C-alpha positions as CSV (number, residue, x, y, z in Angstrom):
1,M,-8.9,-19.0,14.7
2,K,-7.0,-18.9,11.4
3,K,-5.2,-15.7,10.3
4,N,-7.6,-15.1,7.4
5,E,-10.6,-15.3,9.7
6,R,-9.0,-12.8,12.1
7,I,-8.4,-10.5,9.1
8,A,-12.0,-10.8,8.0
9,E,-13.2,-9.9,11.5
10,F,-10.8,-7.0,11.6
11,V,-11.8,-5.6,8.3
12,A,-15.5,-5.8,9.3
13,T,-14.7,-3.4,12.2
14,L,-13.2,-0.7,9.8
15,G,-16.5,0.9,8.9
16,L,-15.8,1.2,5.2
17,A,-17.7,3.8,3.1
18,D,-20.5,2.8,0.8
19,D,-18.5,3.1,-2.4
20,E,-15.8,1.0,-0.8
21,A,-18.3,-1.8,-0.5
22,L,-18.0,-2.2,-4.3
23,V,-14.5,-3.7,-3.9
24,D,-13.1,-6.6,-1.9
25,P,-13.2,-5.4,1.8
26,R,-9.6,-6.4,2.2
27,Y,-8.6,-4.1,-0.7
28,A,-10.7,-1.2,0.7
29,G,-9.3,-2.0,4.2
30,Y,-5.8,-1.6,2.9
31,F,-6.5,2.0,2.0
32,A,-8.3,2.8,5.2
33,L,-5.4,1.4,7.2
34,F,-2.7,3.0,5.0
35,N,-4.4,6.4,5.4
36,A,-4.5,5.9,9.2
37,Q,-0.7,5.3,9.0
38,R,-1.2,1.7,10.1
39,Y,1.1,0.4,7.4
40,Y,1.9,-3.0,9.0
41,E,-1.8,-3.8,9.3
42,A,-2.5,-2.5,5.8
43,H,0.2,-4.9,4.6
44,D,-1.3,-7.8,6.5
45,V,-4.8,-7.2,5.3
46,L,-3.9,-7.0,1.6
47,E,-1.5,-9.9,1.9
48,D,-4.6,-12.0,2.7
49,L,-6.1,-11.1,-0.7
50,W,-2.8,-11.4,-2.5
51,L,-2.3,-15.0,-1.2
52,Q,-5.4,-16.0,-3.2
53,D,-4.2,-14.3,-6.4
54,R,-0.4,-14.1,-6.2
55,D,-0.1,-16.0,-9.5
56,G,-3.2,-14.4,-11.1
57,A,-3.7,-11.3,-13.2
58,D,-3.5,-8.9,-10.2
59,G,-0.8,-10.7,-8.1
60,L,1.9,-8.2,-8.9
61,F,-0.5,-5.3,-8.4
62,Y,-1.3,-6.4,-4.9
63,K,2.3,-7.3,-4.2
64,G,3.3,-3.7,-5.2
65,L,0.8,-2.2,-2.8
66,I,2.0,-4.6,0.0
67,Q,5.6,-3.5,-0.7
68,L,4.5,0.2,-0.6
69,A,3.0,-0.3,2.9
70,G,6.2,-2.2,3.9
71,A,8.3,0.7,2.7
72,F,6.4,3.0,5.0
73,V,6.8,0.5,7.9
74,H,10.5,0.8,7.4
75,L,10.3,4.6,7.4
76,Q,8.3,4.6,10.6
77,K,11.1,2.6,12.2
78,S,13.8,4.8,10.6
79,R,15.1,1.9,8.5
80,L,15.8,4.1,5.5
81,S,17.8,1.9,3.2
82,P,15.3,-1.0,3.3
83,G,12.5,1.5,2.8
84,A,14.2,2.8,-0.4
85,R,14.6,-0.8,-1.7
86,L,10.9,-1.5,-1.1
87,F,9.8,1.7,-2.9
88,A,11.8,0.6,-6.0
89,L,10.2,-2.9,-5.9
90,A,6.7,-1.5,-5.4
91,R,7.1,0.9,-8.3
92,R,8.5,-1.8,-10.5
93,N,5.4,-4.0,-9.8
94,L,2.8,-1.3,-10.0
95,A,4.3,0.1,-13.3
96,R,3.2,-3.0,-15.1
97,F,-0.4,-2.0,-14.7
98,P,-2.5,0.7,-16.4
99,A,-2.3,4.2,-14.9
100,H,-5.8,3.6,-13.4
101,H,-6.3,0.1,-12.1
102,H,-8.9,-1.2,-9.7
103,R,-10.0,2.3,-8.9
104,L,-6.5,3.4,-8.0
105,N,-4.4,6.0,-9.8
106,A,-1.4,3.6,-10.1
107,G,0.6,6.2,-12.0
108,D,0.3,8.6,-9.0
109,V,1.4,5.8,-6.7
110,C,4.5,5.1,-8.9
111,R,5.4,8.8,-8.7
112,L,5.0,8.6,-4.9
113,C,7.4,5.7,-4.8
114,D,9.9,7.6,-7.0
115,R,9.6,10.7,-4.9
116,F,10.3,8.9,-1.6
117,E,13.1,6.7,-3.1
118,R,14.8,9.8,-4.6
119,A,14.6,11.7,-1.3
120,L,16.2,8.8,0.6
121,I,19.0,8.4,-1.9
122,A,19.6,12.2,-2.1
123,S,20.1,12.3,1.6
124,A,22.4,9.3,1.6
125,F,19.8,7.6,3.8
126,L,20.4,10.1,6.6
127,T,17.1,12.0,6.4
128,N,13.7,10.4,6.7
129,P,11.3,12.1,4.2
130,W,8.3,10.6,6.0
131,T,6.6,12.4,9.0
132,P,3.3,11.6,10.5
133,A,2.1,15.1,9.9
134,H,2.8,14.9,6.1
135,A,2.1,11.2,5.5
136,P,0.7,10.5,2.0
137,R,-2.8,9.3,1.5
138,L,-4.1,6.9,-1.1
139,E,-7.6,7.4,-2.4
140,L,-9.8,5.1,-4.6
141,C,-11.3,6.8,-7.5
142,T,-15.1,6.9,-7.6
143,I,-17.0,5.0,-10.2
144,S,-18.8,7.2,-12.6
């Protein structure tokens, strides 16, 4: 079975909410997995969508979200310096888009990247600002 088929099967098991059915299931799946602190899987699921559009209009948007998940993978493994680098890359890619893009408040996500990157740098990469109990959540905006 190909990787994209495995991802499609996996996303189908996530039980996405009705309003999430209005977007690509891999995009909605990214947020479900991110909020469950399953950052590696979130990265993998969205990468499947990004591979289809990496040179398209949303390629850098998806890449930024993938980098965001990757940054949190690094923090989960206490690899603080690589995490900070990925926060900077994610912010740079996401900042190219409107503050609200594809039902996501991208401005808030850029501020999240800034906050974590600054905390890592301020601690000289000695203190991990991420904890499971206070992990950030990303929410899609509802369509009005």
